[in-house]
Structures are given as structure tokens and as C-alpha cells.
C-alpha positions as a printed Julia matrix, in Angstrom:
192×3 Matrix{Float64}:
  78.28  -76.68  -27.32
  80.16  -73.76  -28.31
  82.61  -72.35  -26.02
  81.09  -68.43  -26.92
  77.67  -69.14  -25.66
  77.41  -69.21  -21.85
  74.79  -70.95  -20.15
  71.58  -68.8   -19.39
  70.92  -68.12  -15.5
  67.64  -69.27  -14.35
  65.29  -66.68  -13.46
  64.43  -65.57   -9.43
  62.1   -63.39   -8.07
  64.67  -61.04   -7.58
  65.76  -61.02  -10.82
  62.62  -60.3   -12.74
  62.07  -57.16  -14.67
  60.2   -54.27  -12.96
  56.05  -53.98  -14.2
  55.85  -51.65  -17.06
  55.95  -47.92  -15.63
  52.72  -46.87  -17.32
  50.88  -49.37  -14.49
  52.74  -47.67  -11.78
  52.26  -44.16  -13.15
  48.11  -45.29  -12.98
  48.27  -46.28   -9.53
  50.13  -43.51   -8.37
  47.59  -41.13   -9.9
  45.07  -43.26   -8.19
  46.95  -42.62   -4.98
  47.39  -39.26   -5.24
  43.63  -38.39   -6.07
  42.72  -35.03   -4.24
  41.2   -35.47   -0.89
  37.9   -33.55   -0.93
  35.17  -32.46    1.26
  31.7   -31.82   -0.72
  29.02  -30.04    1.2
  26.01  -31.74   -0.55
  22.9   -30.24    1.39
  22.28  -26.76    3.67
  18.88  -26.52    5.27
  17.27  -24.21    7.88
  14.56  -25.15    9.86
  12.8   -22.54   12.42
  11.87  -23.29   15.98
  10.74  -21.32   18.73
  13.87  -19.21   19.67
  16.27  -22.02   17.57
  17.36  -22.3    14.19
  18.25  -25.95   13.28
  21.07  -26.13   10.56
  20.81  -29.34    8.26
  24.62  -30.03    6.93
  24.75  -32.66    4.57
  28.62  -33.58    3.4
  30.42  -35.89    1.58
  34.26  -37.31    1.47
  36.18  -37.97   -1.0
  38.12  -40.48   -1.9
  36.53  -42.11    1.1
  35.92  -41.9     4.79
  39.05  -43.6     5.68
  41.26  -40.86    3.92
  40.11  -38.34    6.57
  41.5   -37.97   10.21
  40.47  -34.8    11.66
  37.63  -32.84   10.18
  36.44  -29.74   11.81
  32.99  -27.97   11.23
  33.29  -23.97   11.75
  30.09  -22.09   12.13
  29.64  -18.38   11.03
  26.88  -16.07   11.56
  26.66  -12.42   10.0
  30.68  -12.93    9.59
  31.25  -13.59   13.24
  32.86  -17.11   13.97
  30.33  -18.83   16.54
  31.89  -22.28   17.07
  34.05  -24.75   16.05
  33.54  -28.26   16.37
  35.74  -31.65   15.46
  33.74  -33.89   13.79
  33.58  -37.75   14.41
  34.01  -39.57   11.42
  32.77  -43.55   12.12
  35.41  -45.91   10.31
  33.41  -48.99   10.43
  32.51  -50.98    7.23
  28.71  -49.99    7.8
  29.28  -46.31    7.76
  29.09  -44.64    4.38
  31.37  -41.69    2.98
  28.4   -38.98    3.44
  27.53  -37.43    6.6
  24.92  -35.28    8.08
  25.17  -33.06   11.22
  22.27  -30.8    12.7
  23.82  -27.86   14.77
  21.04  -26.01   16.82
  21.53  -22.4    17.26
  20.15  -20.23   19.95
  18.41  -17.5    18.71
  16.89  -15.62   21.6
  17.18  -11.93   21.2
  18.66  -12.17   17.57
  16.19   -9.69   15.65
  14.09  -10.83   12.74
  15.67  -10.37    9.24
  17.85  -11.86    6.7
  21.09  -13.07    8.18
  24.12  -14.94    6.58
  25.16  -18.57    7.88
  28.35  -19.75    6.72
  29.72  -23.3     7.01
  33.15  -24.32    6.64
  34.23  -27.67    6.78
  38.24  -28.53    6.78
  40.66  -31.38    7.57
  43.15  -30.73    9.94
  46.61  -31.13   10.11
  48.42  -32.38   13.06
  49.88  -28.72   13.82
  46.51  -27.09   12.95
  47.29  -26.42    9.28
  43.99  -26.92    7.3
  44.45  -29.28    4.51
  41.28  -29.3     2.64
  38.73  -26.75    3.12
  35.05  -25.86    1.58
  32.7   -23.4     2.16
  29.04  -22.51    1.77
  26.64  -19.97    2.67
  22.97  -19.56    3.14
  20.87  -16.48    3.66
  18.35  -17.1     6.03
  15.09  -14.85    6.35
  14.79  -15.19    9.88
  11.31  -14.93   11.77
  11.23  -15.63   15.5
   8.28  -17.88   16.69
   6.54  -17.11   19.66
   4.11  -18.83   21.71
   1.64  -16.51   20.25
   1.92  -16.95   16.89
   1.62  -20.63   17.27
  -1.97  -20.0    18.81
  -4.84  -21.63   16.93
  -6.22  -18.28   15.2
  -9.79  -20.18   14.61
 -11.31  -22.36   17.44
 -12.47  -25.68   16.64
 -15.79  -27.45   17.63
 -16.07  -30.07   20.28
 -19.36  -30.62   20.39
 -22.66  -29.3    19.37
 -25.46  -29.23   22.05
 -28.09  -31.13   21.39
 -26.33  -33.16   18.54
 -25.96  -36.31   20.72
 -29.73  -35.98   21.6
 -32.16  -38.69   20.27
 -35.81  -38.41   20.0
 -37.31  -41.54   20.37
 -41.16  -42.22   19.2
 -43.62  -44.11   21.91
 -43.41  -47.87   20.09
 -39.53  -47.91   20.09
 -39.62  -46.74   23.82
 -42.18  -49.9    24.79
 -39.93  -51.84   22.8
 -36.31  -50.95   24.8
 -38.28  -51.19   28.1
 -39.64  -54.69   26.75
 -35.7   -55.58   26.26
 -34.93  -53.91   29.67
 -37.3   -56.16   31.79
 -36.37  -59.39   29.81
 -32.93  -58.74   30.7
 -33.78  -58.06   34.63
 -35.81  -61.35   34.7
 -33.03  -63.67   33.29
 -30.5   -62.12   35.58
 -32.68  -62.83   38.78
 -33.33  -66.39   37.41
 -29.91  -67.02   37.1
 -29.35  -66.23   40.66
 -28.79  -69.06   43.13
 -31.45  -69.01   45.31
 -30.5   -69.96   49.13
């Protein structure tokens, strides 16, 4: 062996070179994926003095990335409620959810109204991190008990429709059957 060559050191886990930077950048891009709330569906159902609003939404990248989600409802540019939404974190729950708030419409006049659904994720200080909104124009027509009344009556029964005309020979046949049944019943009785 020559004096100029040094024996090589044994590689250990500490001395291994780091992974190529491209792989780390790909991982950091995935971790930095933007959190978003997407409102997928809004539907309105009118009941008597009530308006049921169906709100479907999806959490991206997944439900586990969200901690505090809040739903704000606006009716004709006035905020009517602000509700925290509980996001289940179990393995069986999906990333898509559905809420159905019901609005009491007593005293609200008929006509076009704008309902705005606003969803956001809140920071602990109350600052909104992720926010999305969707507006729905509702042509509200109040339903009353009178409007649900039946306009056309239904027929329960017609007199004479259940009446059957029996001929004399059929009548005699029925009487014969009745008498035979009575005799059989009397013969089955125990006599003391």
C-alpha cells in the first residue's frame, strides 16, 4: 500500500448524503397544497312557514386538514346566523358533508330573496384562513294550510255500487248452504 492513500471510512447513517433535492421539493409542494372549502350544492325546499336550505360542501385536501369550520348565513344582505360546523375525524367519515339549516319564514313577504352561504376556516384568533361563498336567489311563495287543501274531492263510495242483485235460484242455494252449516254445527255439540 502506498503512503498517500488513506483507508476509506465506513459509511454510517449519519454520514449518508441527503436525498436528491427534487424529491424534497415534490414533498414540500404536496404539503403546501392549498386548503380549500368547495360548496358543491345549494338547494331550497319550501315548507309551511319554513325554508329548508340544503348545503353540500367538500374539504380539500381532506377533512383532517381542517380544525374549525364556520357557516355564516345571509338573508337579503343581512347576516342571520353564524354556526360552527363539527367535522367528524373518524376513519369512516368522508371529505364531503351536507348541512340543512331551516329558516323560520313567518312574516317574510313573498318574492325574490337572496340567500348567501359563506363557509370559512377560522384561526384561533378569529381570523378567516380559507373562505368561500355562494349565493342563491329564492322565489319565495309562502305555503299556508289553505293552499294545501284538496281542490277536487275524492269519491269514498258510491251508494248502490256495493249492492248486488241475487236471483231466486242463487238465493235458494245460499239458504241451503246456511241450513247445512247450522245442522253440522248442531251435530258437533255435545249433548248431556
